[in-house]
GUTORGU-583296 format. One line per field, with one value per residue (C-alpha): x, y, z; residue in one letter; residue number from 1. Coordinates in steps of 0.1 Angstrom, whole numbers. Example, Ala and Ser with C-alpha at 12.3 -4.5 7.8 and 13.67 -1.06 7.14 Angstrom:
BEGIN
east <- c(123_137)
north <- c(-45_-11)
up <- c(78_71)
residuo <- c(a_s)
num <- c(1_2)
***
This chain:
BEGIN
east <- c(261_260_268_243_235_237_273_282_305_299_320_343_379_400_431_453_463_479_503_486_483_486_451_436_434_400_396_407_387_356_358_334_322_340_307_290_301_327_312_314_341_321_331_316_280_255_235_198_167_165_200_204_231_222_217_190_202_239_262_285_316_308_306_333_358_344_348_333_319_346_334_352_340_348_343_333_350_332_314_309_274_281_312_290_259_279_305_294_291_316_316_294_323_358_381_409_424_455_432_406_380_353_337_302_294_260_267_297_306_294_302_301_330_329_355_357_380_393_387_393_395_384_420_422_430_409_440_441_403_407_437_419_383_383_416_413_381_395_430_441_465_436_399_396_375_405_408_374_354_324_330_308_319_290_287_260_252_231_226_254_281_303_291_292_324_340_328_320_344_359_389_391_401_423_436_441_403_396_369_368_350_378_407_392_389_425_437_415_427_463_461_443_453_429_437_424_404_373_357_319_302_265_255_220_198_171_146_112_115_121_155_166_196_218_235_202_176_145_151_135_118_145_134_154_159_170_185_163_192_220_200_222_207_210_196_193_177_206_231_266_294_329_357_390_406_402_390_360_350_353_331_306_304_299_270_254_258_240_210_208_179_188_167_172_166_176_204_218_211_219_208_208_173_183_206_234_247_279_284_318_320_357_364_399_416_438_472_490_457_449_438_465_465_489_496_511_526_531_500_476_471_444_435_449_442_414_407_386_405_395_380_373_344_344_318_325_294_298_266_262_232_210_213_189_171_146_117_117_154_155_123_112_76_56_73_106_87_76_112_124_98_109_146_140_118_145_172_149_144_182_186_161_180_213_197_183_217_236_212_213_175_158_140_156_130_150_118_108_127_144_175_178_172_200_223_214_249_266_253_252_261_292_306_335_319_335_312_322_299_301_292_293_307_277_258_227_227_236_206_215_251_241_219_247_273_248_242_280_283_256_270_304_286_276_297_297_310_333_331_353_336_356_343_354_354_336_330_367_374_345_361_395_380_361_394_411_382_384_420_414_386_408_436_411_397_433_441_408_415_449_435_408_434_455_425_417_452_452_418_430_462_442_417_446_460_427_421_455_449_415_429_457_432_409_439_449_413_410_442_430_396_412_434_406_385_413_417_380_379_408_390_357_377_394_360_344_373_369_332_337_361_336_308_329_339_304_282_253_262_234_203_216_226_191_176_200_190_152_160_180_151_125_147_150_112_106_130_115_79_93_108_76_56_79_78_39_39_62_40_9_28_35_-1_-13_12_1_-36_-27_-10_-40_-64_-43_-43_-80_-85_-63_-83_-116_-102_-91_-126_-142_-120_-128_-165_-163_-144_-170_-197_-179_-174_-211_-220_-196_-210_-246_-235_-220_-251_-273_-249_-249_-287_-288_-264_-285_-316_-298_-286_-321_-335_-307_-314_-351_-341_-318_-343_-368_-343_-334_-371_-374_-342_-355_-388_-369_-348_-377_-392_-360_-358_-395_-388_-357_-376_-403_-380_-363_-397_-406_-372_-378_-413_-397_-414_-400_-365_-366_-335_-336_-316_-293_-301_-291_-258_-253_-261_-235_-209_-214_-215_-181_-165_-175_-159_-127_-121_-119_-92_-113_-101_-120_-152_-138_-131_-165_-182_-162_-175_-211_-216_-193_-166_-188_-215_-189_-173_-207_-211_-181_-205_-234_-249_-248_-214_-213_-219_-190_-167_-175_-172_-138_-125_-136_-118_-87_-86_-91_-63_-39_-39_-18_-42_-71_-53_-56_-93_-99_-81_-99_-132_-125_-117_-86_-105_-132_-106_-91_-125_-130_-99_-112_-148_-149_-142_-142_-107_-114_-123_-91_-70_-84_-85_-48_-39_-56_-39_-6_-11_-21_11_33_27_46_17_-7_19_16_-22_-21_1_-21_-53_-38_-31_0_-20_-48_-23_-5_-37_-48_-14_-17_-52_-47_-36_-41_-7_-22_-36_-3_15_-7_-3_35_36_18_42_72_62_57_92_108_97_125_100_79_106_101_63_63_83_64_31_44_51_84_71_42_66_86_55_44_75_55_38_71_54_81_60_53_90_101_78_91_127_119_104_134_158_139_139_177_184_165_183_217_209_198_230_251_233_238_200_201_224_225_217_193_156_157_182_163_132_151_152_189_185_160_182_212_192_178_209_217_181_175_149_168_144_146_184_190_169_185_221_213_198_230_252_231_230_268_274_265_294_270_255_289_291_255_262_294_277_247_270_263_300_305_276_290_323_305_284_316_332_304_275_264_259_290_274_264_298_315_292_299_337_336_316_340_371_355_346_374_353_349_386_397_373_385_421_412_395_424_400_422_406)
north <- c(430_458_459_455_483_508_504_501_472_470_500_498_487_463_481_452_418_385_361_340_304_275_266_235_203_197_162_169_151_170_190_183_200_192_191_168_135_136_140_108_107_88_78_92_102_84_105_103_119_141_156_191_183_147_140_114_82_91_62_46_52_90_91_117_126_130_164_177_212_233_259_289_313_349_373_410_437_457_488_521_515_479_491_515_493_461_479_459_425_400_390_361_343_334_324_300_302_281_251_261_263_287_289_302_315_305_325_335_299_277_276_253_247_241_232_245_242_277_303_339_366_402_411_387_405_402_384_357_352_347_323_300_302_309_301_263_265_289_277_248_222_197_198_236_258_265_226_222_217_237_257_276_303_314_337_331_351_377_410_434_408_415_391_417_431_397_388_420_447_465_479_512_532_506_478_456_456_438_411_375_384_408_386_354_372_385_349_336_362_357_319_318_327_352_339_303_306_327_341_349_366_369_390_383_390_369_394_383_349_366_363_397_406_432_440_444_456_455_417_410_376_350_314_284_256_221_196_164_141_155_177_207_241_270_305_310_344_360_383_369_394_384_396_406_426_433_469_459_433_459_483_454_447_485_486_456_469_501_481_459_464_479_494_514_494_498_475_490_521_502_466_443_430_404_375_384_357_360_333_331_306_296_277_265_245_215_220_191_176_197_182_172_183_168_178_159_169_205_225_196_194_174_164_130_129_149_150_177_196_190_219_221_241_253_275_296_307_334_338_369_358_385_386_369_392_394_419_431_441_455_474_465_475_478_467_462_437_417_417_405_376_366_365_346_320_314_310_287_265_264_253_225_213_213_194_167_163_161_135_115_119_102_134_169_198_214_229_249_279_293_298_261_253_277_260_225_217_234_211_174_180_180_214_221_243_267_284_313_320_356_364_393_396_413_393_410_388_355_337_347_339_304_297_307_285_255_261_259_227_210_221_205_171_175_158_166_144_166_159_171_191_180_177_178_214_207_244_252_224_237_272_259_239_270_289_261_260_297_294_266_286_317_295_280_314_326_296_299_335_327_299_323_349_323_311_347_353_321_330_365_351_325_351_373_344_334_370_371_337_349_381_362_338_366_383_350_344_378_373_340_355_384_358_337_367_379_344_343_377_368_335_354_378_350_333_364_369_333_338_369_350_322_346_362_329_313_344_328_329_355_332_308_338_352_319_316_350_340_309_329_353_326_309_343_348_313_319_353_337_309_335_356_324_314_349_348_314_327_356_335_313_344_356_321_319_354_343_312_334_357_327_313_347_349_315_323_355_336_311_339_356_323_318_354_346_315_336_363_336_322_356_363_331_340_375_361_338_367_389_360_356_394_395_367_386_417_398_384_418_432_404_409_447_441_417_443_470_449_442_479_487_461_475_510_501_484_515_538_514_513_551_554_529_550_582_565_552_586_603_576_582_619_614_592_561_526_520_501_490_485_493_522_530_494_498_533_517_489_515_536_504_494_528_525_491_502_530_504_486_457_453_420_441_458_424_412_443_439_404_412_445_444_468_484_494_508_529_542_558_579_601_602_635_630_643_620_590_601_604_569_554_570_557_522_525_538_508_484_502_495_458_451_424_448_475_459_454_490_504_481_490_527_535_555_577_582_592_618_631_637_657_678_683_679_708_687_685_651_638_652_636_602_602_614_585_560_574_572_535_529_549_522_501_512_506_526_554_558_557_585_606_599_610_643_631_653_685_675_665_698_718_699_706_743_746_723_735_703_686_651_660_674_643_621_643_645_607_601_625_609_575_590_607_571_562_568_572_599_625_651_649_650_682_697_693_711_680_693_727_713_692_723_743_719_727_757_734_728_695_668_641_663_674_637_629_658_648_612_625_647_618_595_621_627_590_586_615_600_567_583_604_573_555_585_592_626_656_690_704_686_696_699_726_744_744_759_729_732_760_739_708_726_742_709_688_689_686_672_647_616_606_640_643_608_615_649_635_609_635_656_627_617_653_656_624_644_668_693_701_708_746_752_731_750_784_772_760_723_715_723_700_672_675_674_644_625_632_633_612_585_561_546_539_575_587_563_576_612_606_587_616_643_624_616_652_674_705_696_688_721_740_723_730_766_768_748_721_693_662)
up <- c(1669_1694_1730_1759_1781_1754_1743_1707_1705_1667_1661_1692_1692_1713_1726_1734_1719_1728_1711_1685_1693_1669_1655_1669_1648_1632_1646_1682_1709_1719_1752_1780_1810_1842_1860_1835_1820_1791_1756_1736_1709_1683_1649_1617_1622_1599_1575_1583_1568_1599_1601_1589_1563_1554_1517_1513_1496_1497_1488_1514_1492_1494_1532_1534_1563_1599_1614_1646_1650_1667_1693_1707_1734_1734_1763_1757_1778_1803_1791_1811_1822_1834_1853_1872_1876_1885_1907_1938_1921_1907_1870_1863_1843_1850_1821_1822_1787_1793_1803_1778_1805_1816_1850_1853_1888_1903_1934_1955_1965_1937_1900_1869_1847_1810_1784_1748_1719_1726_1753_1742_1769_1766_1755_1726_1693_1662_1646_1672_1669_1632_1635_1660_1648_1609_1595_1600_1579_1551_1544_1566_1552_1546_1543_1539_1516_1494_1490_1477_1510_1522_1554_1578_1604_1627_1657_1683_1715_1733_1716_1722_1730_1699_1671_1643_1657_1655_1620_1601_1613_1582_1600_1581_1610_1626_1605_1636_1641_1609_1614_1601_1568_1557_1569_1553_1519_1521_1526_1498_1472_1483_1476_1442_1407_1392_1357_1363_1396_1405_1437_1437_1466_1478_1508_1522_1553_1568_1580_1595_1577_1544_1525_1511_1489_1506_1473_1454_1480_1457_1455_1489_1484_1476_1476_1489_1464_1475_1451_1453_1447_1469_1493_1487_1494_1469_1464_1426_1430_1449_1433_1426_1424_1412_1435_1418_1448_1484_1481_1460_1486_1514_1494_1488_1526_1532_1507_1523_1559_1548_1537_1568_1591_1626_1654_1685_1717_1754_1750_1717_1695_1664_1671_1641_1634_1609_1603_1579_1557_1535_1509_1492_1463_1455_1423_1418_1389_1400_1384_1365_1353_1322_1289_1265_1229_1204_1167_1138_1104_1112_1099_1100_1138_1155_1191_1198_1236_1254_1291_1309_1336_1373_1393_1431_1443_1480_1496_1527_1547_1573_1594_1617_1638_1653_1690_1713_1736_1764_1758_1793_1790_1754_1758_1722_1713_1681_1650_1669_1691_1662_1649_1682_1682_1647_1658_1689_1670_1643_1670_1690_1658_1655_1690_1686_1656_1675_1704_1681_1663_1697_1710_1677_1673_1644_1635_1633_1627_1598_1582_1613_1601_1570_1591_1598_1561_1551_1577_1566_1554_1584_1613_1606_1568_1547_1558_1581_1608_1633_1659_1681_1710_1725_1761_1784_1820_1836_1863_1852_1821_1838_1823_1787_1792_1806_1776_1751_1769_1768_1731_1725_1745_1726_1692_1702_1701_1664_1638_1602_1572_1552_1515_1486_1459_1429_1393_1358_1344_1311_1307_1308_1283_1261_1263_1253_1225_1213_1213_1193_1170_1164_1157_1132_1116_1113_1097_1074_1064_1057_1036_1018_1011_998_976_962_954_936_917_908_896_875_861_851_836_816_804_792_773_759_748_731_714_702_689_670_657_644_627_612_601_586_567_554_544_526_509_498_488_467_451_446_429_407_398_390_369_351_345_332_309_298_293_273_251_247_238_213_200_197_194_211_247_258_258_284_305_304_314_342_355_356_375_400_405_410_437_455_456_470_498_508_510_532_555_559_566_594_609_609_626_653_658_662_688_708_708_719_747_760_759_780_806_808_812_841_859_855_870_900_906_905_930_953_951_960_991_1002_997_1019_1045_1046_1051_1081_1095_1090_1109_1137_1140_1141_1170_1189_1184_1198_1228_1234_1233_1259_1281_1278_1288_1318_1328_1326_1348_1373_1373_1380_1409_1424_1421_1439_1467_1469_1473_1502_1519_1515_1532_1560_1565_1567_1593_1614_1612_1624_1652_1663_1663_1683_1709_1713_1719_1745_1762_1762_1777_1805_1792_1794_1779_1745_1728_1691_1660_1664_1701_1711_1695_1711_1745_1739_1729_1761_1783_1766_1773_1810_1812_1793_1817_1845_1825_1811_1776_1771_1766_1736_1718_1729_1715_1683_1678_1688_1670_1641_1629_1603_1627_1652_1624_1614_1648_1641_1618_1644_1652_1690_1701_1731_1708_1686_1715_1728_1693_1686_1720_1710_1677_1694_1717_1688_1669_1697_1687_1656_1645_1643_1623_1589_1594_1605_1574_1550_1565_1561_1597_1588_1565_1592_1618_1594_1587_1625_1627_1598_1609_1646_1670_1702_1717_1732_1698_1684_1712_1709_1671_1669_1693_1671_1640_1658_1665_1628_1618_1633_1601_1569_1546_1568_1568_1530_1532_1559_1536_1505_1523_1535_1570_1575_1568_1592_1619_1615_1617_1648_1664_1656_1672_1703_1737_1757_1763_1759_1724_1714_1726_1705_1674_1679_1684_1651_1633_1649_1635_1600_1602_1603_1568_1542_1513_1528_1538_1510_1512_1550_1549_1520_1539_1570_1592_1604_1612_1630_1652_1660_1667_1695_1716_1728_1752_1771_1784_1788_1772_1742_1740_1741_1711_1692_1698_1687_1655_1648_1655_1632_1604_1608_1608_1575_1560_1571_1555_1523_1522_1527_1499_1477_1471_1488_1485_1500_1534_1558_1555_1594_1592_1563_1585_1615_1638_1645_1671_1691_1689_1702_1729_1742_1736_1774_1786_1821_1809_1797_1768_1753_1757_1742_1711_1706_1709_1683_1660_1664_1655_1624_1611_1616_1594_1563_1554_1537_1572_1589_1583_1595_1626_1633_1629_1651_1680_1674_1673_1710_1718_1696_1715_1748_1738_1726_1761_1786_1773_1797_1769_1753_1719_1715_1726_1701_1673_1681_1682_1649_1633_1645_1633_1599_1590_1575_1583_1620_1622_1608_1630_1661_1652_1647_1681_1696_1709_1722_1706)
residuo <- c(m_a_t_s_g_g_g_n_y_r_n_g_t_y_r_s_s_l_k_v_d_k_p_l_s_l_n_s_n_p_k_s_s_v_k_s_k_p_l_p_s_s_g_p_r_r_n_s_t_g_s_i_g_a_a_t_g_a_a_k_d_d_a_g_v_p_g_r_v_r_v_a_v_r_l_r_p_h_i_a_e_e_s_v_a_d_a_d_f_a_d_c_v_e_l_q_p_e_l_k_r_l_k_l_r_k_n_n_w_d_s_d_t_y_e_f_d_e_v_l_t_e_f_a_s_q_k_r_v_y_e_v_v_a_k_p_v_v_e_a_c_i_h_s_v_l_d_g_y_n_g_t_i_m_a_y_g_q_t_g_t_g_k_t_y_t_l_g_r_l_g_e_e_d_t_a_a_r_g_i_m_v_r_a_m_e_d_i_l_a_d_i_s_l_e_t_d_s_v_l_v_s_y_l_q_l_y_m_e_t_i_q_d_l_l_d_p_p_n_d_n_i_s_i_v_e_d_p_k_t_g_d_v_s_l_p_g_a_s_l_v_e_i_r_n_q_q_s_f_v_e_l_l_r_l_g_e_a_h_r_f_a_a_n_t_k_l_n_t_e_s_s_r_s_h_a_i_l_m_v_h_v_k_r_s_v_k_g_r_q_s_a_l_s_s_e_n_g_a_n_s_h_m_k_m_l_k_p_p_i_v_r_k_g_k_l_v_v_v_d_l_a_g_s_e_r_i_d_k_s_g_s_e_g_h_a_l_e_e_a_k_s_i_n_l_s_l_s_a_l_g_k_c_i_n_a_l_a_e_n_s_a_h_v_p_v_r_d_s_k_l_t_r_l_l_k_d_s_f_g_g_s_a_r_t_s_l_v_i_t_i_g_p_s_p_r_h_r_g_e_t_t_s_t_i_m_f_g_q_r_a_m_k_v_e_n_m_l_k_l_k_e_e_f_d_y_k_s_l_s_r_r_l_d_i_q_l_d_k_l_i_a_e_h_e_r_r_q_k_a_f_e_d_e_i_e_r_i_s_i_e_a_q_t_r_i_s_e_v_e_r_n_y_e_e_a_l_e_k_e_r_l_k_y_q_k_d_y_m_e_s_i_k_k_l_e_e_q_l_v_k_n_q_q_k_h_g_s_g_k_d_p_v_g_l_k_d_d_g_s_a_l_t_s_n_t_e_s_s_k_v_s_a_v_e_e_v_a_e_l_k_k_v_l_q_k_e_s_l_l_r_k_a_a_e_e_e_v_n_s_l_k_s_q_l_a_q_c_k_r_s_e_a_s_g_n_s_d_i_l_r_l_r_k_m_l_e_d_e_a_r_q_k_e_k_f_e_g_e_i_a_i_l_h_g_q_l_l_q_l_s_f_e_a_d_e_t_r_r_r_l_d_r_g_g_p_e_v_h_g_g_l_d_s_l_i_s_q_i_k_l_q_q_q_e_s_t_n_g_e_k_a_s_v_a_k_l_f_e_q_v_g_l_q_k_i_l_s_l_l_e_a_e_d_a_d_v_r_i_h_a_v_k_v_v_a_n_l_a_a_e_e_t_n_q_g_k_i_v_e_a_g_g_l_t_s_l_l_m_l_l_r_s_s_e_d_e_t_v_h_r_v_a_a_g_a_i_a_n_l_a_m_n_e_t_n_q_e_l_i_m_a_q_g_g_i_g_l_l_s_m_t_a_a_n_a_e_d_p_q_t_l_r_m_v_a_g_a_l_a_n_l_c_g_n_d_k_l_q_i_k_l_r_g_e_g_g_i_k_a_l_l_g_m_v_r_s_r_h_p_d_v_l_a_q_v_a_r_g_i_a_n_f_a_k_c_e_s_r_a_s_t_q_g_t_k_t_g_r_s_l_l_i_e_d_g_a_l_a_w_i_v_q_n_a_n_n_e_a_s_p_i_r_r_h_i_e_l_a_l_c_h_l_a_q_h_e_a_n_a_k_d_m_i_s_g_g_a_l_w_e_l_v_r_v_s_r_d_c_s_r_e_d_i_r_t_l_a_h_r_t_l_t_a_s_p_t_f_q_a_e_m_r_r_l_r_i_d_y)
num <- c(1_2_3_4_5_6_7_8_9_10_11_12_13_14_15_16_17_18_19_20_21_22_23_24_25_26_27_28_29_30_31_32_33_34_35_36_37_38_39_40_41_42_43_44_45_46_47_48_49_50_51_52_53_54_55_56_57_58_59_60_61_62_63_64_65_66_67_68_69_70_71_72_73_74_75_76_77_78_79_80_81_82_83_84_85_86_87_88_89_90_91_92_93_94_95_96_97_98_99_100_101_102_103_104_105_106_107_108_109_110_111_112_113_114_115_116_117_118_119_120_121_122_123_124_125_126_127_128_129_130_131_132_133_134_135_136_137_138_139_140_141_142_143_144_145_146_147_148_149_150_151_152_153_154_155_156_157_158_159_160_161_162_163_164_165_166_167_168_169_170_171_172_173_174_175_176_177_178_179_180_181_182_183_184_185_186_187_188_189_190_191_192_193_194_195_196_197_198_199_200_201_202_203_204_205_206_207_208_209_210_211_212_213_214_215_216_217_218_219_220_221_222_223_224_225_226_227_228_229_230_231_232_233_234_235_236_237_238_239_240_241_242_243_244_245_246_247_248_249_250_251_252_253_254_255_256_257_258_259_260_261_262_263_264_265_266_267_268_269_270_271_272_273_274_275_276_277_278_279_280_281_282_283_284_285_286_287_288_289_290_291_292_293_294_295_296_297_298_299_300_301_302_303_304_305_306_307_308_309_310_311_312_313_314_315_316_317_318_319_320_321_322_323_324_325_326_327_328_329_330_331_332_333_334_335_336_337_338_339_340_341_342_343_344_345_346_347_348_349_350_351_352_353_354_355_356_357_358_359_360_361_362_363_364_365_366_367_368_369_370_371_372_373_374_375_376_377_378_379_380_381_382_383_384_385_386_387_388_389_390_391_392_393_394_395_396_397_398_399_400_401_402_403_404_405_406_407_408_409_410_411_412_413_414_415_416_417_418_419_420_421_422_423_424_425_426_427_428_429_430_431_432_433_434_435_436_437_438_439_440_441_442_443_444_445_446_447_448_449_450_451_452_453_454_455_456_457_458_459_460_461_462_463_464_465_466_467_468_469_470_471_472_473_474_475_476_477_478_479_480_481_482_483_484_485_486_487_488_489_490_491_492_493_494_495_496_497_498_499_500_501_502_503_504_505_506_507_508_509_510_511_512_513_514_515_516_517_518_519_520_521_522_523_524_525_526_527_528_529_530_531_532_533_534_535_536_537_538_539_540_541_542_543_544_545_546_547_548_549_550_551_552_553_554_555_556_557_558_559_560_561_562_563_564_565_566_567_568_569_570_571_572_573_574_575_576_577_578_579_580_581_582_583_584_585_586_587_588_589_590_591_592_593_594_595_596_597_598_599_600_601_602_603_604_605_606_607_608_609_610_611_612_613_614_615_616_617_618_619_620_621_622_623_624_625_626_627_628_629_630_631_632_633_634_635_636_637_638_639_640_641_642_643_644_645_646_647_648_649_650_651_652_653_654_655_656_657_658_659_660_661_662_663_664_665_666_667_668_669_670_671_672_673_674_675_676_677_678_679_680_681_682_683_684_685_686_687_688_689_690_691_692_693_694_695_696_697_698_699_700_701_702_703_704_705_706_707_708_709_710_711_712_713_714_715_716_717_718_719_720_721_722_723_724_725_726_727_728_729_730_731_732_733_734_735_736_737_738_739_740_741_742_743_744_745_746_747_748_749_750_751_752_753_754_755_756_757_758_759_760_761_762_763_764_765_766_767_768_769_770_771_772_773_774_775_776_777_778_779_780_781_782_783_784_785_786_787_788_789_790_791_792_793_794_795_796_797_798_799_800_801_802_803_804_805_806_807_808_809_810_811_812_813_814_815_816_817_818_819_820_821_822_823_824_825_826_827_828_829_830_831_832_833_834_835_836_837_838_839_840_841_842_843_844_845_846_847_848_849_850_851_852_853_854_855_856_857_858_859_860_861_862_863_864_865_866_867_868_869_870_871_872_873_874_875_876_877_878_879_880_881_882_883_884_885_886_887_888_889_890_891_892_893_894_895_896_897_898_899_900_901_902_903_904_905_906_907_908_909_910_911_912_913_914_915_916_917_918_919)
***
């Protein structure tokens, strides 16, 4: 967090260090206040349904190891403003680090003494703070996050006392300034094996009771889920990023810090407005307990013994709480006031839970805030918790310091039950089995391929042999056929010769031969007739089969047509029912229309009657007759009466009028013809818009549109001034800002600024434009519609109030541009420089008025953070002003910001070397 009194402890550095002491034991006896009774050193605290970390129905055997919440106190050094303001007063605290005691002075002769687990002076180095606060939680010999236990490290204290410096400092400029987050991740990565272990990180913020993901800003409504069996709290919607090296983790922290909400208050120019929560999930495999796989018979391996490996899951939660603040000291107003209320409510809910746990109360109000639900495991649960409370030395903040010390004293009474998060890693076993299965499948595929290749080779070889055998067989068969044919021909020849011899011998061999020929012919004719009959029968069978197929196709087509006909009938019936229903609806609409026409006629008659009565009343008033209040005149009289009372400071009459008359009737008078009535009505709307609860109702009822219409149509300067003030109040809401832009509000405000001469009117217009300049989404449109030029044009008034609002708008615009450049959504020169604002900024950088000078100095620092603006700022003389701010500015946070900007810019460094500026 940032420092009080305007200092920027978030980005400051500690210049000296002390020797690192040995970390305290986890189970050391609790320290007690010397003034009060010693704290009880009790045994393990019983889990109850009311404790923050209790798991309902937990078994006795799983009670865990007792571990008290350890508390260390750290004192912030003096800042420049405190040194001046408190020069005549002694510090409100006195540290005795060797006795681990702290004395809180009530006055010059009386003080209270308190004891803590560790007392860190303003000279304590970041390394010492880490060693005594965080290292026992992260990597102690027993019961640490790396051993499978949950751990929590939290910073609590007033805004500006160094919480974010202690936890979230990146240490890019000075490695010795590294905070607990960076050092804890260094130790975790050094102790794990990236091959078998894993580290996952989530970075969140709790803003206005809404959990938002700093690594994925659109994910801004994450829900909290509780395990009904164990009571563990989880955030399933949050991003989880695996960390492989330290550099990626630092980049992740830088990205998250850029998205975190911050605001400018009297105590700090960059006050965190949300609780930041870093969750580190560490998963480690336990060596020596892996599953055993054995193989037998060489290639035929199988799993003989199978045990899942053991994994330990530890979770480290680092909580950077937003600082508690008093509104009268921080000067928060508007939306910043609502943020401060939300922060104080959540811290109050946490304090109530700590009180209940310290007193062993049966009920702990865990569900009063999302913060207490997130920290359910940290206080009274199963996590090892270390708390560092940060305080300042200034006697002006004695009340806040006392409250912080008492919070730490109560937290020391809380005991947690540390539980080991150890389980079987079935996923790892499954992955190993999948790898083994893949290997077996690959081996099987290789053997299957070799087997198929062998089968194919054998098949080809067998086919070759078969072909060769068939060929040899055919050749042998042909030889046999030729041989038998030759023998047959020789036998026929011999028979013919024998027959010839017989014929010659007997002389009557012809007749039998002729008979034989006739018998042969008859046999041949009979066989041919049989063949033709068989072919005809086969043809008839083919025709019959074809006819059967055609008949089946026709039957299927008939069935299909029947089904289509049935479907058409059903569709017709459905259509008829729809037609009847539509006819009935038309008849109902006709009756409703006739009813509405009758009501309209009645209302029209009533309107004519009211108009007649109003005209008659005006005529009576003009003739000096008796006063009659009715309809519109009654409402006008109430408005005028309210305005008279509001000028006397009686705001209650506005609320009373709002309830009696109604917002719609009040807004209708903004369009009245009577100029006096319009002025009174717009003053009433402006008074209502000053209350945030009324703003939404005014916008929904069209009040914003009516106010913009008055700027466009009215020529009365008073109307312009009051309407602009009402629009400025509405512009404090981000949703209303977009509506103002969408309805052309920038152009109307710019036109009003150009035509107005009254300083108060210009102040109201400048205030509205300054509020719009703080919206990141509207930068381009705001400049495109002339908003920046309108702001610069109003400096002609030279009135300090007007110039202060102009400077505030330019500072807001420059801050939004700086944030967009850091996030990479904007490149190139600043739009302020392009519109010629740099000359006025340089001219007024050393203005005598403190509000003007403070906003201008901030605008210079934000412009200088973008390297693309460096050349223009050098040529415009802004470099000299930046050097002056870094040396002579009365506010330490602005000096630090200017110094950091100058040292980070290569262009500025080169120019200062050229000009021989000793820096």
